[in-house]
C-alpha positions as CSV (number, residue, x, y, z in Angstrom):
1,M,91.4,81.6,100.6
2,A,90.7,84.1,98.7
3,F,86.9,84.0,96.6
4,L,88.7,84.8,93.3
5,E,92.0,83.8,92.6
6,I,93.9,85.1,89.7
7,D,97.7,83.2,89.9
8,N,100.3,83.9,87.2
9,L,98.0,84.9,84.1
10,H,99.6,85.4,80.8
11,K,98.3,86.3,77.4
12,S,100.0,86.2,74.0
13,F,98.3,87.1,70.6
14,G,101.2,85.5,68.4
15,A,104.2,87.6,69.3
16,N,102.2,90.3,70.8
17,I,101.7,89.7,74.3
18,A,98.7,91.3,75.9
19,L,99.1,90.4,79.7
20,H,102.4,89.9,81.6
21,H,102.3,87.8,84.9
22,F,98.8,88.8,86.3
23,D,98.0,88.0,89.7
24,M,95.4,88.6,92.2
25,K,93.0,88.0,95.2
26,I,89.6,89.4,95.4
27,E,87.6,88.8,98.8
28,R,84.0,87.6,98.7
29,G,81.8,90.8,98.1
30,E,84.6,93.1,96.9
31,F,84.2,95.9,94.1
32,I,87.4,95.8,92.2
33,T,88.3,98.2,89.5
34,F,90.3,98.0,86.8
35,L,92.1,101.0,85.2
36,G,94.6,102.0,82.9
37,P,94.5,103.2,79.5
38,S,93.4,101.6,75.9
39,G,95.2,98.7,75.3
40,C,96.7,98.0,78.6
41,G,95.4,94.4,79.6
42,K,92.2,95.0,81.5
43,T,89.4,94.1,79.3
44,T,91.6,91.0,78.7
45,V,91.8,90.0,82.1
46,L,88.4,90.5,82.1
47,R,87.5,88.0,79.2
48,M,89.6,85.0,80.5
49,I,87.4,85.9,84.2
50,A,84.2,85.6,81.8
51,G,85.6,82.4,79.6
52,F,85.6,84.4,76.6
53,E,89.6,84.0,76.4
54,G,91.5,81.4,77.6
55,P,94.4,82.4,78.9
56,T,98.3,81.5,77.5
57,R,99.5,80.5,80.9
58,G,98.0,80.5,84.7
59,T,94.8,79.9,86.7
60,I,91.7,81.4,87.5
61,K,89.5,79.6,90.8
62,L,86.4,81.0,91.6
63,D,85.2,79.7,95.0
64,G,87.7,77.5,95.2
65,R,86.8,75.8,92.0
66,D,89.4,75.7,89.0
67,V,87.5,77.5,86.1
68,T,90.5,78.4,83.7
69,H,89.1,75.7,81.0
70,L,85.4,75.6,81.5
71,R,83.0,77.3,79.4
72,T,81.5,80.4,80.4
73,R,78.3,79.1,81.3
74,Q,79.8,77.0,83.6
75,R,81.4,80.0,85.4
76,K,78.6,81.5,87.6
77,V,79.4,85.0,86.1
78,G,77.5,87.7,84.7
79,M,78.7,90.2,82.4
80,V,77.6,93.9,81.2
81,F,79.1,95.6,78.0
82,Q,79.8,98.9,77.0
83,S,77.4,98.5,74.1
84,Y,74.1,97.0,76.6
85,A,74.3,94.2,73.9
86,L,70.0,94.0,74.4
87,F,68.3,92.0,72.1
88,P,66.1,94.5,69.7
89,N,63.5,92.4,69.0
90,M,63.0,91.2,72.7
91,T,61.0,93.2,75.1
92,V,62.8,94.8,78.3
93,A,61.2,91.7,80.6
94,D,62.4,89.1,77.5
95,N,66.0,90.7,77.4
96,I,66.2,90.5,81.2
97,G,64.9,86.6,81.2
98,F,66.9,85.3,78.4
99,G,69.5,83.7,80.3
100,L,67.0,81.7,82.7
101,R,64.9,80.5,79.6
102,V,68.1,78.9,77.4
103,A,69.1,77.8,81.7
104,R,65.4,75.9,81.0
105,R,64.4,77.6,84.6
106,P,60.2,76.9,84.7
107,Q,58.2,79.9,83.6
108,D,56.8,80.8,87.3
109,E,60.0,81.3,88.4
110,I,61.3,83.2,85.3
111,R,58.4,85.3,85.5
112,A,59.0,86.2,89.3
113,R,63.1,87.3,88.9
114,V,62.5,89.4,85.9
115,E,59.3,91.1,88.5
116,E,62.1,91.5,91.2
117,M,65.0,92.7,88.5
118,L,62.7,95.3,87.7
119,K,61.9,96.6,90.5
120,L,65.8,96.6,91.7
121,I,66.4,98.6,88.7
122,S,63.9,100.7,89.7
123,L,62.1,100.3,86.1
124,P,58.8,98.4,87.6
125,S,56.5,99.3,84.7
126,L,59.0,99.0,81.3
127,G,59.0,95.4,81.4
128,E,56.8,95.6,77.8
129,R,59.1,98.4,76.6
130,Y,61.9,97.3,74.0
131,P,65.3,98.5,74.0
132,W,64.9,100.9,71.5
133,Q,62.1,102.7,73.5
134,L,64.2,103.3,76.4
135,S,67.4,106.2,77.3
136,G,70.6,104.8,77.3
137,G,70.9,104.8,81.1
138,Q,67.5,102.9,81.3
139,Q,69.3,100.2,77.9
140,Q,72.3,100.2,80.8
141,R,70.2,99.3,83.8
142,V,68.3,96.6,81.8
143,A,71.8,95.1,80.7
144,L,72.4,95.2,84.5
145,A,69.5,93.1,85.3
146,R,70.1,90.8,82.7
147,A,73.5,90.5,84.4
148,L,72.3,89.7,88.2
149,A,69.3,87.6,86.9
150,G,71.1,84.0,87.0
151,K,72.2,84.9,90.5
152,P,76.2,84.7,89.1
153,Q,78.5,84.4,92.0
154,V,80.6,87.2,90.4
155,L,79.5,90.2,88.0
156,L,81.9,91.6,85.4
157,L,81.5,95.2,84.1
158,D,83.9,96.3,80.9
159,E,83.6,100.1,80.7
160,P,79.3,99.7,81.0
161,L,79.4,103.8,81.1
162,S,81.3,105.2,78.5
163,A,78.8,105.2,76.1
164,L,76.4,107.5,78.3
165,D,76.9,111.1,78.5
166,A,78.5,112.7,82.1
167,K,75.4,113.6,84.3
168,I,74.0,110.0,83.4
169,R,77.2,108.4,83.9
170,I,77.7,109.7,87.8
171,S,73.7,108.9,88.6
172,L,74.5,105.5,87.1
173,R,78.0,104.6,88.9
174,Q,76.5,105.4,92.2
175,D,73.7,103.5,91.7
176,I,75.5,100.2,90.6
177,R,77.9,100.4,93.5
178,A,75.0,101.1,95.8
179,L,73.5,97.5,94.2
180,Q,76.5,96.3,95.0
181,R,76.9,96.6,98.2
182,E,73.2,95.6,98.9
183,L,73.4,92.3,96.9
184,G,76.6,91.3,98.6
185,I,77.9,90.6,94.5
186,T,81.8,90.2,94.5
187,S,82.3,92.8,91.0
188,I,84.9,93.7,88.6
189,F,84.5,97.2,86.9
190,V,86.6,98.1,84.1
191,T,87.2,102.0,83.4
192,H,90.0,103.9,81.6
193,D,88.0,107.0,83.6
194,Q,90.0,107.2,86.6
195,E,87.3,110.0,88.8
196,E,85.1,106.3,88.2
197,A,87.3,104.3,89.9
198,L,88.5,106.3,92.6
199,S,84.8,107.1,93.4
200,I,83.4,103.5,93.3
201,S,86.1,101.2,94.2
202,D,87.4,99.0,97.3
203,R,90.5,98.4,95.7
204,I,91.8,99.6,92.4
205,V,94.4,97.6,90.0
206,V,96.2,100.2,88.0
207,M,97.6,98.7,84.8
208,N,99.8,99.3,81.3
209,E,101.1,97.6,78.3
210,G,100.0,94.3,80.1
211,R,101.5,94.7,83.2
212,V,100.0,95.6,87.1
213,E,101.9,99.1,88.3
214,Q,100.1,99.0,91.9
215,V,97.2,97.4,93.7
216,G,95.2,99.5,96.8
217,S,92.6,101.2,98.0
218,P,91.7,104.7,96.3
219,S,93.8,106.8,98.7
220,E,96.5,104.6,98.3
221,I,96.5,105.0,94.9
222,Y,96.3,108.4,94.4
223,N,98.1,109.6,97.7
224,Y,100.7,107.4,97.6
225,P,101.5,106.5,94.0
226,R,104.6,104.1,93.5
227,T,105.5,104.1,90.1
228,R,105.9,107.3,87.7
229,F,102.9,105.9,85.9
230,V,100.2,105.7,88.8
231,A,101.2,108.7,89.5
232,S,101.0,110.9,86.1
233,F,97.8,108.7,84.8
234,V,95.5,109.1,88.3
235,G,95.4,112.9,88.8
236,T,97.0,115.9,87.9
237,L,100.8,115.4,89.4
238,N,104.1,117.5,89.5
239,I,107.0,115.3,88.9
240,L,110.1,116.8,89.6
241,S,114.1,115.9,90.0
242,G,116.2,115.9,92.5
243,Q,119.7,114.7,93.6
244,V,119.9,112.5,97.3
245,V,121.6,114.5,100.0
246,D,121.0,112.1,102.9
247,P,119.6,108.9,102.4
248,A,119.1,108.0,105.9
249,S,117.3,111.4,106.4
250,G,115.5,111.6,103.2
251,R,116.9,114.9,102.3
252,M,117.2,116.2,98.8
253,A,118.0,118.5,96.5
254,V,115.9,120.7,93.7
255,D,117.6,123.1,91.9
256,G,120.1,123.6,95.2
257,Q,116.9,124.1,97.3
258,E,116.8,121.4,100.1
259,L,114.0,119.6,100.7
260,T,113.0,116.5,102.9
261,T,111.0,113.3,101.2
262,S,108.4,111.3,103.1
263,R,110.8,108.7,103.5
264,E,114.2,107.4,104.3
265,L,116.2,106.2,101.1
266,P,118.4,103.2,100.0
267,A,122.2,104.0,101.9
268,N,123.2,103.7,98.1
269,D,121.2,105.8,96.6
270,A,123.4,108.9,98.1
271,G,124.8,111.2,94.7
272,K,121.7,109.6,92.5
273,Q,118.7,111.7,90.9
274,R,115.7,110.5,91.5
275,L,112.3,111.4,90.9
276,L,110.0,112.5,93.3
277,A,105.8,113.6,93.1
278,L,103.8,116.2,94.5
279,R,100.2,117.1,94.5
280,P,98.8,120.3,93.0
281,E,96.4,120.4,96.1
282,A,99.5,119.6,98.6
283,I,100.9,122.9,98.1
284,V,99.7,126.4,99.4
285,L,101.2,129.5,97.8
286,E,103.3,131.2,101.5
287,P,106.6,129.7,103.0
288,A,106.0,126.5,104.8
289,A,106.0,126.6,108.6
290,P,109.4,125.1,110.5
291,G,109.2,121.4,110.0
292,R,108.2,121.6,106.5
293,N,109.3,121.9,103.2
294,T,109.7,125.8,100.9
295,L,110.6,125.6,97.4
296,N,111.3,129.4,95.5
297,A,109.8,129.7,92.7
298,T,108.5,131.7,89.3
299,V,104.7,132.2,88.6
300,E,104.4,131.4,84.9
301,E,100.4,131.5,84.8
302,V,97.4,132.1,86.4
303,N,94.5,130.2,85.1
304,F,91.1,130.4,86.7
305,L,88.7,127.3,86.2
306,G,85.6,128.5,88.5
307,A,85.7,127.1,91.6
308,V,89.6,126.5,91.3
309,V,92.6,128.9,90.4
310,R,95.4,126.7,88.8
311,I,98.9,128.7,89.6
312,R,101.7,127.1,87.2
313,T,105.0,128.4,88.2
314,R,108.8,127.2,87.2
315,V,111.7,126.5,89.2
316,K,114.3,126.0,86.8
317,D,114.0,123.0,84.4
318,A,110.6,121.8,86.4
319,V,107.2,123.3,86.4
320,I,105.1,123.0,89.5
321,S,101.4,123.4,89.3
322,L,99.1,124.0,92.4
323,D,95.6,124.9,93.0
324,V,94.1,127.1,95.3
325,F,89.9,128.0,95.8
326,N,88.6,130.6,94.0
327,D,88.0,133.5,96.4
328,P,86.8,136.8,95.1
329,N,88.7,138.8,98.2
330,R,91.9,137.4,97.5
331,S,94.7,138.8,95.4
332,L,96.6,136.8,93.2
333,P,100.3,136.9,92.3
334,E,101.0,137.7,88.4
335,R,103.2,136.7,86.1
336,G,106.7,136.6,86.8
337,Q,106.4,137.3,90.4
338,P,108.8,135.4,92.7
339,V,106.9,132.9,95.1
340,A,107.0,130.7,97.8
341,L,105.4,127.0,97.6
342,G,105.4,125.3,101.0
343,F,104.1,121.5,101.4
344,S,104.4,118.7,103.9
345,H,107.6,116.4,103.9
346,D,104.6,113.5,103.7
347,N,103.5,114.9,100.3
348,L,107.1,115.0,98.7
349,L,106.9,111.2,97.8
350,V,110.1,109.4,95.9
351,L,109.3,107.1,92.8
352,E,109.5,104.1,92.3
353,E,113.6,103.7,90.4
354,G,112.6,103.0,86.6
355,A,109.1,103.8,86.9
């Protein structure tokens, strides 16, 4: 039995369906990220796990206990919000200990736990300061400490880094992940930032329009997207349309040029048009070795991006971009120049139909 089980969760707001049939099994100590654009349903799921929203139907079980209709304080969950949500009239120490005071814990226990939390978030000497005397990153650390002070079974983080600048975001997300590993606490992190999701997650749940598009490890989500949405939302991707020539061998034709895909296709796909996905970094600017794919194209644009040079090429109706490392000793192709694009069969993915 999974530590957190979400079964057939559905949420409607009047005629508007915010979430369709959400199922998820999360193991104890996992770090799960819900990733998707605004309005995709990821925060709705988080709020239902926290008890802030009730599902239209479906169940939520935590450590074998049905918590679907329990109040938030009965669920043993900690929540970190995007806006910090600290009490401005309370000191850092009082903010961290607030939930413990509400639970009527002894003063000595509260004081000891607050000191422990301040050390955990590396702010041991700032307990007497007020939130307005702290930086944004420090305030979010305090919000994290407050969520952990009550020793929750699950930590929920609702886009906690989106209000911070880029450098602080990177540093704090690494700290959150290290802290989560140290405590071994089951955590669910909501974000629309693909880099955040890829860098800190055990598994990622990609969501779109209230539905789960794909669940997998960061490597699986990035390297083996199943749908067009996942492929285009996570990372930069080339989308091609090809006609199936031989389903059994995965052979397809793009602009009359034959390519071999990463897998066998259904027999009834013969003659059909299917969407193909190819990452820019999987392509080399030279004819492929025997047993690999070569696609002839024409250079449209060469963009210098610092450490990387992005080259945009065209194959009839399709634009294909590839990335090469910046090497001052390497000559780059000119606009209008014909080039050969080489890549492995394993890097040419067939996306699911209707995706």
